[in-house]
C-alpha positions, -999 to 999 in steps of 0.1 A, spaced: -399 452 627 -400 424 643 -374 396 646 -386 362 624 -352 350 615 -332 348 648 -342 325 672 -351 340 710 -330 312 726 -298 285 720 -304 253 723 -287 235 754 -274 206 737 -260 231 711 -238 244 740 -227 218 755 -193 214 745 -193 253 762 -211 237 793 -187 211 795 -160 235 802 -175 250 830 -190 218 848 -214 205 824 -247 227 834 -263 259 831 -259 260 868 -222 252 874 -213 272 840 -230 306 861 -211 297 889 -174 287 873 -175 315 851 -186 342 874 -160 329 900 -134 329 867 -145 365 859 -135 379 898 -99 367 889 -96 380 850 -126 406 844 -115 414 811 -111 378 797 -130 380 763 -139 342 761 -150 341 793 -178 369 788 -190 354 753 -190 318 777 -214 336 800 -235 357 775 -240 323 757 -251 304 789 -277 337 792 -287 327 756 -295 291 767 -319 305 791 -335 335 768 -323 359 792 -308 381 758 -308 415 773 -278 406 796 -263 382 772 -261 416 751 -242 432 782 -217 401 782 -212 403 747 -205 442 740 -183 441 772 -161 411 754 -165 432 720 -140 459 738 -115 433 746 -114 416 715 -127 420 678 -139 391 664 -164 381 636 -182 356 661 -186 383 684 -199 406 656 -225 379 650 -236 374 687 -242 412 690 -264 412 665 -284 380 667 -289 394 704 -302 425 688 -322 410 665 -338 387 689 -348 422 709 -366 435 680 -337 463 678 -331 456 640 -319 488 633 -290 490 655 -282 451 648 -279 461 612 -253 489 621 -233 457 645 -234 437 612 -224 464 588 -191 469 611 -188 431 615 -187 435 574 -165 462 573 -141 445 595 -139 407 580 -153 412 549 -146 375 537 -173 365 566 -204 350 544 -227 347 577 -222 382 587 -228 393 555 -265 369 558 -269 385 590 -271 419 574 -286 408 547 -318 396 569 -318 425 592 -324 448 558 -348 427 548 -366 430 585 -365 466 573 -380 459 539 -348 479 529 -349 454 496 -321 467 476 -295 464 503 -307 431 510 -303 420 474 -269 434 474 -258 419 510 -272 380 496 -252 383 459 -222 392 480 -227 362 500 -232 337 471 -200 357 455 -177 343 486 -200 310 491 -218 299 455 -235 269 472 -251 288 504 -287 275 494 -303 297 520 -286 327 506 -299 323 474 -334 315 486 -334 350 508 -320 365 473 -351 351 453 -370 361 477 -358 399 483 -361 400 444 -396 393 443 -407 416 475 -386 448 457 -404 439 423 -440 435 442 -430 473 459 -419 490 429 -451 477 412 -474 491 441 -454 522 438 -461 525 400 -498 516 407 -498 544 436 -481 568 414 -508 561 382 -541 565 405 -523 593 418 -515 612 384 -551 598 372 -571 616 403 -550 649 394 -560 647 358 -598 643 368 -592 673 392 -578 696 369 -608 681 343 -634 694 368 -616 723 376 -613 734 338 -653 725 334 -664 742 363 -638 776 351 -655 774 313 -690 773 328 -683 803 357 -668 821 329 -697 816 300 -717 823 331 -698 860 339 -702 868 303 -737 862 297 -742 888 326 -723 908 312 -741 911 274 -772 911 297 
């Protein structure tokens, strides 16, 4: 399934506060973060910042490596979000849904994780679970308009899928009835022909 919800790279302006902690630019951030990681290689916050610096350049495979490493040392809702979102940008939707699902289990009151899981389900055309997840977002945050829009879309798609399935079943039954009718007609004709031969 192709990702349509998650951006392949983040805007540098959005990440400027993070960059400012490491010299103010992407180049300085790479240099300073890597120098600090030589001293403190298990620092999850430095690993997250390094991953986000890669995301600015659209280097999502490299970003994922650092986010995964950070998750070994820190369990945080944002890390589940970063890992899942990065997997989505790489088109690894099923893996992303599992990561978001783990995030929801560990942080059940985080609406953004539930929304992201719903979007992953929608990408997989699993409309039933997408609807369930979007509804759970709105129970936590009723004013979340994007979740309400996605819920309406998922409900429409689920209804359309059910309609197509019903049409397919009806057509299949019709074809079966026609086939049985043709067979019955042929069998009767063959039976009459055999009876006529015997009488002769």
